[in-house]
N, C-alpha and C positions, 0 to 999 in steps of 0.2 A: 337275032341281033337287036339290040336296043339303041335308040338314038339318044345321045347325051349331049348336053350343052355345057360348055366350060366358060366361066367368067373369072376375071380378076376383080377383086374389090379392094380399093385403096382405103387408107385409114379414115378418110372423110366420108366414106360410104359410096363413092362414085363407082359404078360398075362398068366394066369394059368386056364385051364379048370377045373371046379368044378363038373359039372354034366350036363347031357342032359336027359330030360324026357318029357313026354306028360302031359299036364295039361288042364283041361276043360275050365278055364277062368283066367282072370287076378288076381282075388282074390287069387287063388291057387298059381299063380306065385309070388305074393307079400308075401305069407306065406313062400315060399322057400327062397326068398330074406331075410326075417327076420331071418331064420335059418342060412344062410350064414353070415349075418352081425353079428350074435351073437358069431361067432368064435373069440377066443382070438387073433389070428394072423391077423385078418381082419382090425384092426384099421389103419386109414390113407390110405386105399385103396378104389377103386371103384368096383362096381358090374355092369357088363354088361350082359344083356339078349338079345339074338337074337332069331328070329323065324326061321322057316324051310327055308325060302328064304334068310336068312342071314341078314335081316333087324334088326336094333337095335330097340327094343321095350321098354327097360328100360336101363338107364345109371344113376346110383345114387351113391353118396358117402356113405360109410358105416355109418358114423355118422348120415347122413340124413335118411338113411334107418332105423336105430335104432329109431330115433325120430318119424318118420312116423308110425312105428309099434306101438310104445307106445301110440301115439294119436289114432290110429285105435282101439287099445285094450281098451281104456278108455270109 
């Protein structure tokens, strides 16, 4: 399992930590991204996910994350 850190980045560049947790694979990471993207206050923002080493593994806009989730669910 790998430790991932999730942040919301608003249009001004302000970063807010959402959560840090261990996940077994990227499918589980994307499920958490879908949860974060579903929040009402997430619109217009980006979601950044970093790994234990601090490397960015996902950087996606909330609208794109919502669309990707709907496509994966279909």
